[in-house]
C-alpha positions in Angstrom: -39.4 22.6 16.0 -38.9 21.4 19.5 -36.5 23.7 21.5 -34.4 20.7 22.6 -33.2 20.2 19.0 -31.9 23.8 18.9 -29.4 23.2 21.7 -26.1 21.5 21.7 -25.4 19.0 24.5 -23.5 20.4 27.5 -20.2 18.7 28.0 -17.7 19.3 30.8 -15.0 21.7 29.8 -12.2 20.1 31.8 -9.8 18.1 29.6 -9.8 15.0 31.8 -13.5 14.5 31.1 -13.6 15.2 27.4 -11.0 12.8 26.0 -9.9 9.2 26.3 -6.3 8.4 27.1 -4.2 6.5 24.6 -4.8 3.2 26.4 -8.6 3.5 26.4 -8.5 4.5 22.7 -6.3 1.5 21.8 -8.7 -0.8 23.7 -11.6 0.6 21.9 -9.9 0.1 18.5 -9.0 -3.5 19.4 -12.6 -4.1 20.5 -13.9 -2.7 17.2 -11.4 -4.8 15.2 -12.6 -8.0 17.1 -16.2 -7.1 16.4 -15.5 -6.6 12.7 -13.7 -9.9 12.5 -16.6 -11.7 14.1 -19.0 -9.9 11.7 -17.0 -11.0 8.7 -16.9 -14.6 9.9 -20.7 -14.5 10.4 -21.2 -13.0 6.9 -18.9 -15.7 5.4 -20.8 -18.5 7.2 -24.1 -17.0 6.0 -22.9 -16.8 2.4 -21.8 -20.4 2.6 -25.3 -21.4 3.9 -27.0 -19.4 1.1 -24.8 -21.1 -1.5 -25.7 -24.5 -0.1 -29.4 -23.6 -0.1 -29.2 -22.3 -3.7 -27.4 -25.4 -4.8 -30.1 -27.7 -3.3 -32.8 -25.6 -4.8 -31.2 -26.0 -8.3 -31.3 -29.8 -8.0 -34.5 -31.7 -8.7 -34.7 -35.3 -7.6 -36.1 -37.5 -10.4 -37.9 -40.8 -10.0 -34.8 -42.6 -11.4 -32.8 -41.6 -8.4 -30.6 -39.2 -10.3 -30.7 -35.4 -10.2 -31.3 -32.8 -12.8 -29.8 -29.4 -12.6 -32.5 -26.7 -13.1 -31.5 -23.2 -14.0 -33.9 -20.3 -13.2 
């Protein structure tokens, strides 16, 4: 095993370097919430696109101009 893996990282011991203040923590939480909201919106849009593609794949155009639903 590489000796680097056996050591813990060295962090400063002074309190002002090892923690975020409340404002920084709240900003980080708000940022994460916004990123999660954007991710959820992207997933919802992707799901709608997949439903649309699936619906189109399930329809076969016939020579009569109508469509037939095909279940797989």
